N, C-alpha and C positions, 0 to 999 in steps of 0.2 A: 402466563398469568391468567388468560381467559379460561383455560382448562382448570386451573386451580380454583378460580372463583366459582366455576360451574360445579365442581365437585363439592366445594364448601356449601353451596346452595342446596345441592341434593341431600347432603348430610343433615342440614338444618330441617329441610322439608320432611325427611324421613323420621326425625325425632318426634316422639309423642309429646303433645302439648301437656304441660303440667300446671296444675293450679297452685302449686307450692312455689313461693317466690322468696327472694332474699328479704330478711326482716320479719318473716312470718313466725308465729309462736309455735312452740312444741304442740300445744293443743290443736292448733289449726292443721299442722302436718298430720297428726293422728286422725283428725276428722276427715281430711281429704284422702289420705292414703291407707288408713287402717293400721293395724299392728305390723311392725317390720319383721322381716325374716330373721334378722340378727341386729344386735346393738353392740356398740363399742363405746366405753366411757373412759375418760381421762380428765379428772378434775371437772372443770366447767364445760368441757368439750364432750359432745355426744354425737356419734355417727349412727344413723339409721340406715340399714341396708334393705332395699326392696329388690324385687326381681328386675325392675326396669330402671331403678334410680338408687343413688347413694346420697343421702342428705346429711349435711354437717351443721350442727348447732353449737353456739357458744352462749352460755348464760341464758338458755331457753329460747334463743332466737336463731333463725336460719342464716348462716353465713356463706353456705356453698351448696349448690345443687349439681350433681353429676348425673348425666343421662347415659345409659348403657345401650349400645347399638351393635348388634351382631358380635357380641363378645368383646367389643372395644369400648372403653370408657372415655367419654368426651366430657372434660371438666369445664365448669363455669364458676370461678376462674380456674386456671390450671393448677393442679396440686397432685402430689403423690398419693397413691391409694393407701388407706390405713392398713396396718399390719398388726398381727397379734404379737405383742412384745411384752417384756417384763414391766410390771407396774401399771399396765393398762387393762382396765376391765373389759372383758368380752363376754358374750353369751354363747359363743361357739366352742363347744367342748372338743370336737374333733380337731379344729384348728389349733387350739391350745395344746392338745396332746401331741400333735405333729411338731409344734414348735419346741416342746419339751424334749422330744426324742432327738431333734436336731441339735439342741444346745445343751442337753443333759441338765435342764433346769427342773424346777419343781412346779407342779400345777396346784394352785390354791382354789379349791372348789368351795364356794360360799353358798350353802343352801339356806334360803331366806324367804320370809313372807314380808316383803318390804313395806306393804301398805297396811298391815294389821298386826304384825308380831312386835310387841314392845321390846323384847330382849334382842331381837334382830336389829331394831333401830338403835338400841344402846350400843351394841357391838359395832355397828357402822359408825355412829357418831363419836364414840369414845375411843375407838381403836382404828378402824379401817380408814376413816377419813382424816386422820391426823397426819401432820407433816412427817412425823417420825416413821409411821408405818409406810407411808408413800415412798419415802426415801429408801427404806429397806426393801420394799417390794420391787422398786425400780431396778434393783441390782440382783434380786434373788428369785422372784416369783412371777409366774404367769397367772393372772387373776381371772377367774371365771365366776360370774354371778349367775346362779341357778335359782330364779325367782319363782315363787308360787303365790302371786298376788290374788286378791279378791276382786279388785276393781280396775287395776291398770291393764291396758290392752296388751296382748301377746299374740304372736302368730301361732297357727296350729303346729307348725314345725317346732317352734321353741317349746310349746307346751308338751309335745310328745317327747322331745329330747329330755326335758327336765323330769318328766314322770318316769321315763326309762332309767335315768341316772339315779333317781330316788330309790327305785326298786333295786338297782344294781348294787348300790352302796348301803342298802337297808337303813335309810334315813327314818328315824322314829320321831324326831322333833326338830324345831327350829329355834335359834340358828344352829346349824352344824357346819363345821369346816372340815373338809377332808383334804389332806395333802398327799399328792402323788409324786413319785420320783420320775426321772426321765423315761423310765420304761412303763409308766402307767400303773405301777404298783403302789397301793396305799401304804404310807409310812407313818401317818399320824391322823388323829381325829381330835378336834378342838371345839370349844363352844365359848360362850361369853364368860369372861372372868374380870373381876374388878382390878383396879390398879392402873388403868390406862394402857397405852401401847407398850410400855417397857417390859412387863412380865410376859406379855403375849409374844413379843418379838424374841425374847430370850428363849421361850419354849420352841420357837421356830428354828432358832440358831442351833439347837441341840439335835436337830434331825439329821 
């Protein structure tokens, strides 16, 4: 028991002190930590990944802070690590592609300018954020948001990744959706269309 307590104390002492606490707002997290290395979004849940921490928010408030020590994640409170899965938005292209290869799923690349592009906002609000699309995506798609904002913070790594993918897929305007098969090959290219989620989902079903 004494050895276990001593080890626990050493782990706690070795952890970096964080100014981010449970209940803090998204704005405070960004002010304290800067732009994350990667983001995962699922409904009202947002996970921000940093080199030293993983921070989970719900409805804009911090509900979990995970500290990373020597490659081991120590959770407060205990929870399983987020994974790239169907229907969950991620910013990590390589992780999504790896998941698609493993499951033979389709990767849904959403090139957007979330804080300035009006058509991007309409596509998000009228289609991508609807229960119908979320239900379909949860079964069929690995969602990747590739954002090109003007004011929202991003890590240098995310900016570089998105720029590289924009050149790779020859993106000429926003919003643009590129759908890849499990081998990473482009099978479709979509944009905003009227009519809500129904016609958009029908187009995806034909792929």
